[in-house]
C-alpha positions in Angstrom: 0.0 0.0 0.0 1.4 3.4 -1.0 1.8 5.8 1.9 -0.6 8.7 2.3 0.6 11.8 0.4 2.2 14.5 2.7 0.2 17.0 0.8 -2.9 15.7 2.6 -1.6 17.2 5.8 -0.8 20.6 4.5 -3.1 23.5 5.1 -5.7 24.1 2.4 -4.1 27.5 1.8 -0.9 25.9 0.7 -2.6 23.5 -1.7 -4.5 26.3 -3.2 -1.7 28.9 -3.5 -2.7 31.6 -6.0 -1.3 31.5 -9.5 0.5 34.7 -8.6 2.9 32.9 -6.3 3.2 29.8 -8.3 4.3 31.7 -11.4 7.3 33.1 -9.5 8.7 29.7 -8.6 7.9 27.9 -11.8 10.7 27.8 -14.3 9.4 24.6 -15.8 6.8 25.8 -18.3 4.1 26.5 -19.3 3.6 29.6 -17.0 5.3 32.6 -18.5 4.1 35.6 -16.7 3.3 36.8 -13.2 -0.4 36.2 -13.1 -2.0 39.3 -11.6 -5.3 39.0 -13.4 -6.9 37.7 -10.3 -6.0 40.7 -8.3 -6.9 43.3 -10.8 -9.3 45.7 -9.1 -8.4 44.4 -5.6 -5.2 46.4 -5.2 -5.4 49.7 -3.6 -3.7 51.4 -6.5 -1.7 50.8 -9.6 1.4 52.7 -10.4 3.5 54.4 -7.7 3.9 58.1 -8.2 6.4 58.2 -5.3 9.2 56.4 -7.0 9.6 58.7 -10.0 13.4 59.3 -9.5 14.2 57.3 -6.4 13.7 53.5 -6.7 11.8 51.4 -4.1 14.0 50.3 -1.2 15.9 53.6 -0.8 15.6 56.6 1.5 15.9 60.2 0.4 18.8 62.2 1.8 17.7 65.6 0.6 16.2 68.0 3.1 12.7 69.4 2.5 12.3 67.5 -0.8 9.3 65.3 -1.5 10.0 61.6 -2.3 8.5 62.0 -5.7 11.2 64.7 -6.5 14.2 63.1 -4.7 17.3 62.4 -6.7 19.8 62.2 -3.8 19.2 58.9 -2.1 20.8 55.8 -0.5 19.7 52.2 -0.4 20.2 49.9 2.5 19.3 46.3 1.8 20.8 44.9 -1.5 20.4 41.2 -0.3 16.5 41.5 -0.2 16.0 39.8 -3.6 12.5 38.2 -3.0 9.5 40.4 -2.7 6.9 39.1 -0.3 9.2 36.7 1.6 12.2 36.6 3.9 15.5 36.1 2.1 17.8 33.7 3.8 20.8 35.3 5.6 19.5 38.8 4.8 19.4 40.4 8.2 18.2 43.8 6.8 15.1 42.3 5.2 12.0 43.8 6.8 10.0 40.8 5.7 12.0 38.5 8.1 10.8 38.0 11.6 12.9 38.9 14.6 13.4 35.1 15.2 14.7 34.6 11.7 17.1 37.5 12.0 18.3 36.2 15.3 18.9 32.8 13.7 21.0 34.3 10.9 22.9 36.5 13.4 23.7 33.7 15.8 25.0 31.7 12.9 27.1 34.6 11.7 25.4 34.4 8.3 24.2 37.9 7.8 24.9 39.1 4.2 26.4 42.5 3.4 23.4 45.0 3.3 25.3 47.3 1.0 25.5 50.3 3.3 28.7 52.1 4.1 29.2 55.3 6.1 31.0 58.1 4.2 34.7 58.3 5.3 36.4 61.7 5.5 39.9 62.8 6.5 39.7 64.1 10.0 42.9 66.0 10.2 44.0 68.8 7.9 47.5 68.4 6.4 50.2 70.5 8.2 51.8 71.1 4.8 48.7 72.6 3.4 48.2 74.8 6.6 51.8 76.0 6.2 51.0 77.1 2.7 48.0 79.3 3.7 48.6 82.8 2.5 52.4 82.3 2.0 53.2 86.0 1.7 56.7 87.2 2.3 58.1 87.4 4.9 55.7 84.8 6.5 56.9 81.2 6.4 57.1 78.1 8.5 59.7 75.6 9.3 59.7 71.9 10.4 59.5 72.7 14.1 56.5 74.9 13.4 54.8 72.2 11.4 55.4 69.7 14.1 53.8 72.1 16.6 50.5 72.5 14.7 50.2 69.2 12.8 47.5 67.9 15.3 45.8 71.2 16.0 43.5 71.3 13.0 41.7 68.0 13.5 38.0 67.3 13.9 37.4 66.0 17.4 33.6 65.8 17.1 32.1 65.2 13.7 28.9 67.2 13.6 29.0 67.6 9.8 25.6 67.4 8.1 27.3 65.8 5.0 25.3 62.8 3.8 27.8 61.5 1.3 28.8 61.9 -2.3 26.0 61.1 -4.9 25.8 60.8 -8.6 24.3 63.8 -10.5 21.4 62.2 -12.4 19.4 65.3 -13.2 16.0 66.3 -12.0 13.8 65.6 -15.1 12.8 62.3 -16.6 14.4 63.1 -19.9 17.7 63.6 -18.1 17.4 60.3 -16.2 16.2 58.3 -19.3 17.5 59.8 -22.5 16.0 58.7 -25.7 17.6 55.9 -27.7 18.8 58.4 -30.3 20.7 60.3 -27.6 22.0 57.2 -25.8 23.2 55.3 -28.9 25.2 57.0 -31.6 24.6 55.6 -35.0 27.7 54.0 -36.5 30.2 52.7 -33.9 33.8 53.8 -34.1 35.4 50.4 -34.3 38.9 51.8 -33.5 37.9 53.1 -30.1 34.6 51.4 -29.1 33.7 47.7 -28.8 30.5 47.0 -30.6 29.1 43.8 -32.1 28.4 45.6 -35.3 32.2 45.8 -35.7 32.4 42.0 -35.7 32.3 39.5 -38.5 29.6 37.4 -38.5 31.7 21.0 -3.1 28.7 21.0 -1.1 28.2 22.8 2.3 27.4 20.4 5.1 26.0 21.4 8.5 24.8 19.3 11.4 21.9 21.5 12.3 18.2 20.5 12.2 17.5 23.6 10.2 18.8 24.0 6.6 21.4 26.5 5.8 22.0 28.1 2.4 23.9 25.5 0.3 23.2 22.4 2.3 22.6 19.2 0.4 19.2 17.5 0.8 18.8 13.8 1.9 16.9 11.5 -0.5 15.7 8.0 0.0 13.4 5.6 -2.0 11.3 2.6 -1.3 7.8 1.4 -0.4 7.6 3.6 2.7 7.9 1.0 5.3 10.4 -1.7 4.1 13.1 -2.0 1.6 14.0 1.7 1.9 17.4 2.7 0.6 19.4 5.9 -0.1 18.6 7.3 -3.6 21.3 8.7 -5.8 23.9 8.3 -3.1 21.5 9.6 -0.5 21.1 13.1 -1.9 18.4 14.8 -4.0 19.8 14.8 -7.6 20.1 17.7 -10.1 21.8 16.3 -13.2 24.1 18.5 -15.1 26.0 18.2 -18.4 29.5 16.8 -18.2 32.3 17.9 -20.5 30.8 15.9 -23.4 27.3 17.2 -22.7 26.0 13.9 -21.3 23.8 14.1 -18.2 25.7 13.5 -15.0 23.5 12.5 -12.1 26.3 12.9 -9.5 25.3 16.6 -9.0 22.9 17.3 -6.2 20.5 20.0 -5.2 21.8 22.7 -2.8 19.2 24.2 -0.4 18.2 27.7 -1.4 20.4 27.7 -4.6 19.1 27.5 -8.1 20.3 28.6 -11.5 18.3 31.2 -13.5 18.1 28.6 -16.3 17.5 24.9 -16.3 20.5 22.5 -16.5 20.5 21.1 -20.0 22.2 17.9 -21.0 21.9 14.9 -23.4 21.1 11.2 -23.1 22.6 8.9 -25.7 19.8 6.9 -27.5 21.0 3.3 -27.8 18.8 1.5 -30.3 19.9 -1.9 -29.0 19.0 -1.0 -25.4 16.2 1.6 -25.9 13.6 -0.6 -24.1 15.7 -0.9 -21.0 16.5 2.8 -21.1 12.8 3.5 -21.4 11.5 1.3 -18.6 14.4 1.4 -16.1 17.0 4.0 -16.8 17.5 7.3 -18.6 14.0 8.0 -19.8 11.9 6.7 -16.9 10.8 9.7 -14.8 9.7 7.4 -11.9 13.4 7.2 -10.9 13.1 10.8 -9.7 9.5 10.9 -8.4 7.9 7.5 -7.6 8.2 6.4 -3.9 10.8 9.2 -3.5 11.4 11.0 -0.2 13.5 13.9 0.8 14.7 15.0 4.3 12.5 17.6 6.0 15.5 18.6 8.2 19.1 19.1 7.4 20.3 16.3 9.6 17.9 13.7 8.0 20.8 12.4 6.0 22.1 10.9 9.3 18.9 9.0 9.9 18.1 7.3 6.6 16.4 4.1 7.6 15.7 0.8 5.7 12.3 0.5 7.4 10.9 4.1 8.0 10.4 7.4 6.3 10.2 9.4 9.6 11.7 12.8 9.1 11.1 12.7 5.3 8.5 14.1 3.0 7.3 12.4 -0.2 7.8 13.9 -3.6 4.5 14.4 -5.4 4.1 14.9 -9.2 2.2 18.2 -9.6 1.8 18.4 -13.4 2.8 16.5 -16.5 2.7 18.2 -19.9 3.2 16.7 -23.4 3.6 18.6 -26.6 2.7 21.8 -24.9 -0.5 20.4 -23.4 -1.1 19.5 -19.7 -2.0 15.8 -19.5 -2.0 15.6 -15.7 -2.6 17.9 -12.7 -2.7 16.6 -9.2 -5.5 19.1 -8.3 -7.8 17.5 -11.0 -9.4 14.4 -9.4 -10.1 12.8 -12.8 -6.5 13.0 -14.1 -4.5 9.8 -14.2 -0.7 10.1 -13.8 0.9 8.7 -17.0 3.8 6.3 -16.8 6.9 5.8 -19.0 6.2 2.6 -21.1 7.7 0.8 -24.0 5.4 0.2 -26.9 6.8 -2.9 -28.7 4.3 -2.6 -31.6 5.7 0.8 -32.6 9.2 0.5 -31.0 8.5 3.8 -29.2 9.3 4.9 -25.6 6.1 6.6 -24.6 6.1 9.4 -22.0 9.9 9.6 -21.8 11.3 12.2 -19.5 12.1 15.5 -21.2 12.3 18.0 -18.3 11.9 17.9 -14.6 11.6 20.7 -12.1 11.6 20.1 -8.3 9.6 22.8 -6.3 10.8 22.7 -2.7 8.6 24.5 -0.1 10.1 25.3 3.3 8.7 27.0 6.4 9.9 29.9 8.5 12.4 27.8 10.4 13.9 26.5 7.2 12.6 22.9 7.3 11.2 21.4 4.1 7.5 20.8 4.3 6.7 19.8 0.7 8.4 18.8 -2.6 6.5 18.7 -5.9 7.7 17.8 -9.4 6.6 19.3 -12.7 7.3 17.1 -15.6 7.4 17.4 -19.4 7.4 14.1 -21.4 7.7 13.1 -25.0 7.7 10.0 -27.2 11.0 8.6 -28.5 10.9 6.5 -31.6 13.6 3.9 -32.0 13.8 4.4 -35.8 14.4 8.1 -35.6 17.8 9.3 -36.8 18.6 11.3 -33.6 21.5 9.8 -31.7 20.9 11.9 -28.5 17.9 13.1 -26.6 17.8 16.4 -24.8 16.7 16.7 -21.1 16.4 19.6 -18.7 16.6 19.6 -14.8 15.9 22.5 -12.5 14.9 23.3 -8.9 12.9 26.2 -7.3 12.6 27.2 -3.6 9.8 29.1 -2.0 8.9 29.8 1.6 5.4 29.1 2.9 3.9 31.8 5.1 3.2 35.5 5.1 6.1 37.9 5.2 6.9 39.9 8.3 6.2 43.1 6.3 2.7 43.5 4.9 2.5 43.1 1.2 1.7 46.4 -0.6 2.7 48.4 -3.6 4.4 50.9 -1.3 6.6 48.2 0.2 7.3 46.9 -3.4 6.4 43.3 -2.4 2.8 43.0 -3.5 3.8 40.5 -6.2 5.9 37.6 -4.8 8.8 37.3 -7.2 12.6 37.0 -7.5 14.4 40.2 -7.9 17.6 40.9 -9.9 18.9 43.4 -7.3 17.5 45.6 -4.6 17.3 48.1 -6.0 20.4 48.2 -8.3 20.9 45.3 -10.7 23.4 42.6 -9.7 25.7 41.8 -12.6 24.7 38.6 -14.4 21.2 38.5 -12.9 18.4 38.4 -15.5 17.2 41.7 -17.0 13.6 42.1 -16.0 11.3 42.2 -19.0 7.6 42.2 -20.0 5.0 44.2 -21.7 2.1 46.5 -20.7 -0.6 44.5 -19.0 -3.6 43.8 -21.2 -6.1 44.5 -18.4 -4.5 47.6 -16.7 -2.3 50.2 -18.3 -0.6 50.9 -14.9 0.8 47.4 -14.6 3.3 45.2 -16.5 2.9 41.6 -17.6 6.4 40.5 -16.6 8.1 37.4 -17.8 9.2 35.1 -15.1 12.5 34.2 -17.0 13.5 37.8 -17.6 14.5 39.3 -21.0 15.2 36.4 -23.4 16.5 36.0 -26.9 16.6 33.1 -29.3 18.7 30.1 -28.8 18.3 27.5 -31.5 17.6 23.9 -30.5 20.7 22.0 -31.5 21.7 25.1 -33.6 18.5 25.1 -35.6 16.1 28.0 -35.5 12.7 26.8 -34.2 10.0 28.3 -36.3 7.3 25.9 -35.2 5.2 28.5 -33.3 4.9 32.2 -32.8 2.6 32.0 -29.8 4.0 34.2 -27.1 2.4 32.1 -24.4 3.7 28.8 -25.7 6.8 26.9 -24.8 9.0 28.5 -27.4 12.4 26.9 -27.5 13.9 30.0 -29.2 13.2 32.0 -26.0 15.7 30.0 -24.0 18.6 32.4 -23.6 18.2 34.9 -20.7 20.1 38.2 -21.0 22.2 38.9 -17.9 22.7 42.5 -16.7 25.9 43.9 -18.0 26.8 40.8 -20.1 27.6 41.3 -23.8 26.5 38.3 -25.7 25.9 36.9 -29.2 23.7 33.9 -30.0 22.5 32.5 -33.2 20.8 29.7 -35.1 20.5 28.4 -38.7 17.5 27.9 -40.8 17.4 25.1 -43.4 15.5 26.2 -46.5 14.9 25.0 -50.0 15.2 27.4 -52.9 11.4 27.6 -53.0 11.2 28.3 -49.3 13.9 31.0 -49.5 12.0 32.7 -52.3 8.7 32.5 -50.4 10.2 33.8 -47.2 11.9 36.7 -49.0 8.8 37.6 -51.0 6.1 36.8 -48.5 3.7 39.5 -47.1 2.3 38.3 -43.8 1.4 35.3 -41.6 -0.2 32.6 -43.7 -0.5 29.8 -41.2 3.1 28.7 -41.5 5.2 30.5 -38.9 8.2 30.5 -41.2 6.5 33.5 -42.8 5.2 35.2 -39.7 6.2 38.8 -40.0 5.4 42.1 -38.3 3.2 44.3 -40.4 5.7 47.1 -41.1 8.6 44.9 -42.5 9.2 41.3 -43.2 10.5 40.6 -39.7 10.7 36.9 -38.6 9.0 36.6 -35.2 12.0 34.7 -33.8 14.2 37.8 -34.3 11.9 40.2 -32.5 12.0 41.3 -28.9 10.8 38.4 -26.8 9.1 37.0 -29.9 6.8 40.0 -29.5 4.9 41.0 -32.7 2.1 42.9 -31.0 3.4 45.4 -28.4 6.5 47.1 -27.1 8.8 45.1 -24.9 9.6 46.8 -21.6 12.6 46.2 -19.2 12.9 47.0 -15.5 14.9 50.2 -14.8 16.2 48.7 -11.5 16.6 45.1 -10.4 13.5 45.3 -8.1 11.2 46.9 -10.7 7.6 46.2 -9.6 5.2 44.7 -12.2 2.4 46.6 -10.5 4.0 49.9 -11.3 4.6 50.6 -15.0 6.6 53.8 -14.2 9.5 51.5 -13.0 9.9 50.2 -16.5 11.1 51.7 -19.8 10.5 50.7 -23.4 12.9 48.8 -25.6 12.7 51.4 -28.4 12.7 50.0 -31.9 14.8 51.7 -34.6 12.3 51.4 -37.5 13.9 49.4 -40.4 14.0 51.1 -43.7 15.0 48.1 -45.9 12.7 46.1 -48.1 13.5 42.5 -49.0 13.7 41.4 -52.7 14.5 38.2 -54.4 16.5 37.8 -57.6 15.6 34.8 -59.8 18.8 35.3 -61.7 21.3 35.0 -58.8 18.9 33.2 -56.4 19.6 35.8 -53.8 17.4 37.3 -51.2 18.6 40.9 -50.4 17.7 43.3 -47.6 16.1 40.6 -45.5 16.6 41.0 -41.7 19.1 38.4 -40.5 20.3 39.9 -37.2 18.9 41.7 -34.2 21.0 44.0 -32.1 19.9 45.0 -28.5 21.7 47.9 -27.0 21.4 48.8 -23.3 22.8 52.0 -21.6 23.3 51.7 -17.9 24.8 53.8 -15.1 25.2 54.0 -11.3 23.0 56.2 -9.1 22.7 56.9 -5.4 25.7 57.2 -3.1 29.1 56.7 -4.7 30.1 54.5 -1.7 27.0 52.3 -2.4 26.3 52.7 -6.1 23.1 51.2 -7.6 23.2 50.0 -11.2 20.2 50.9 -13.4 19.2 50.8 -17.0 18.9 54.2 -18.6 17.8 53.4 -22.1 17.3 50.4 -24.4 17.1 50.0 -28.2 16.7 47.2 -30.7 18.0 47.5 -34.2 18.1 45.1 -37.2 20.6 44.5 -39.9 20.6 42.5 -43.2 22.9 40.3 -45.1 22.3 38.7 -48.5 21.2 35.1 -48.6 22.1 33.2 -51.8 21.1 29.7 -52.6 24.2 28.1 -53.9 23.3 24.8 -55.5 20.0 24.0 -57.3 21.2 20.9 -59.1 19.5 18.6 -56.7 15.7 19.1 -56.6 14.4 19.9 -53.1 17.9 20.3 -51.7 18.2 22.5 -48.5 20.8 25.0 -47.4 21.5 26.5 -44.0 21.2 30.3 -43.5 22.4 31.9 -40.2 20.5 34.3 -38.0 22.0 36.2 -35.1 21.1 38.2 -32.0 23.6 40.4 -30.2 23.5 42.2 -26.9 25.7 45.3 -26.1 26.0 47.1 -22.8 27.3 50.7 -22.6 28.2 52.5 -19.4 27.2 56.1 -19.0 29.5 57.8 -16.4 27.8 60.5 -14.3 29.4 63.3 -12.4 29.2 63.2 -8.6 28.7 65.9 -6.0 29.0 66.2 -2.2 25.7 67.0 -0.6 25.0 68.7 2.8 21.8 70.1 4.0 21.7 73.9 4.0 23.3 75.3 7.2 21.3 77.6 9.6 21.8 81.3 8.9 24.7 83.0 10.8 23.3 85.7 13.0 26.3 88.1 12.7 28.4 89.1 9.7 31.9 87.8 9.3 34.5 88.1 6.5 34.0 85.5 3.8 37.3 83.8 4.4 37.3 83.7 8.1 37.0 79.9 8.2 39.7 79.3 5.5 40.7 76.7 4.6 37.3 75.2 5.5 34.2 76.1 3.5 30.8 77.1 4.5 27.7 76.6 2.4 25.2 79.1 1.2 21.8 78.6 2.8 20.0 78.1 -0.5 20.3 75.5 -3.2 20.7 71.7 -3.4 24.5 71.6 -3.9 27.3 72.4 -1.4 30.1 71.0 0.7 30.4 70.2 4.4 30.2 73.1 6.9 32.0 73.1 10.2 32.0 75.9 12.7 35.5 76.4 14.0 36.2 78.1 17.3 38.3 81.3 17.0 40.5 79.9 19.7 41.5 77.0 17.5 42.3 79.3 14.6 44.3 81.5 16.9 46.3 78.5 18.2 47.2 77.5 14.6 48.2 81.0 13.6 50.5 81.3 16.7 52.7 78.6 15.2 53.5 81.0 12.3 56.2 83.6 12.9 57.8 86.5 11.0 61.4 87.0 10.3 
């Protein structure tokens, strides 16, 4: 008898988590967007007029300036990367409870919050003092310098200086220049790098509670007898070895997951395909059936041959096949498919294609549930393919309400993974989406970030142009600050090349699916987007509920028109490459800079495609298509800021405090001001003498 599912003991609220939360932790398809449809109308407001210049998660340092106008700010919790939940080891996360922060602190695990106090020189150089007003016959010698070298020091720092901050401007056009201003047409290849210049060991702890990076115990069996350690006793996460073959020795690390699934290959052995199907590489039961993981970190020390105490059972949540869900554990009528060998057709049916573990833990970092989302396919023995692609991934989410109430103002209304807080972290996904179809103040953000094509096995996938489908060409996520170039090839006959070059619009074959303005293949457009402008998050914590925190990827309208020559069999002026250009900079305090995107543009280029050999009827030829990503840094000036000093009640000469400076009472800019006692100045002047 199979043991009772652990899901039966979970609260109903966990079993019925809203789609909004599930979309954040699901990298396994088919969900592609944060689902906020069910909360449209329930939120207090859409759009946040407060964060016009200052991003969420920061505090204004300007005096007497409204938040909506503040451009001098600092940010104090860069490790808070999950909106609506406590981030592990992030002691500044307001969504963590006092008990969680105490746990992190006692373990000495607190991450750097990103805040540093400004450092100033506290003593004035005696050499500079000696050079003050060096008029003959006044001078100083070494003995005098020794006498006053410690006199001009700050004993008590009562300066109002808040730090040095980037000058970003005070208008939206200054903060976010147009693409024409940000990107100069025609790169100087002698001085500037641009793609257009190119030719085409695990942490082990003994605690009951999991720590970041801990391995997770795994066992398999019938639940009461014949239990044994699975995959060496650890929850597996196969990765590609140096030859690309799936290596099952890799294991899941608690709280850690890659932005993209691990992709690897299985060799299809025709002589042994039935055994591979039913027992080995393609049988998903190996990873899910009668499979248990440790609820606590030290469960690996208590794996028993006769008990599953201290373990939770893995449950299959969904199974999809050819883009269609064939099983959902919430649907009582669905029957879980199995991997089977069909001897009549020599086909391995429901073979494992992709697996995503979803690990749920509680507020004391114990695992309470593990589900698996599967994608399966049929593998035919007679097919010419020698290898079969598989993908493996893992997601983690905490069950329970955050310590800080969810709201638009707190920037945590939508439970999601951030790419920085607020500034982008280099390499993290660029946030991307489009204006929400139900509310103009919100963004329909893609859970995988900004993605560009990546051909399956090098081939461009033109099977579908549906933005919501599981498009293989949308598999490469753009990381912040990372220049990249990806491409694929398209195999065409002479007739197909001519039809593609001379076509007009979508005719049911996605090979000829173009935008209306130009013959633009959908797989070369922004996020496969033929209908609306793609948007990217300005900061790494851009809120999908607030469209003002996003900017458009501006398209440079193509001016070319494709033509086909029957004489040379050449398609000219057809778009074959897409070039994304991002301009970024630092804002905030210079001691704690926050990276942001200032502007984004997409451009297209062409190259002739000539069919070389028509001697063989129906012959095909490969034609390359490319996508590039360029990042350009915009350096901003910086300024020291101090609040205006109080007015001086009596008049003094303008240079009485020389060599120190004193601010004017008006204006945003200025340096630090220090009131120096006349006695201190007199003491320093006494060390000077006339000869």
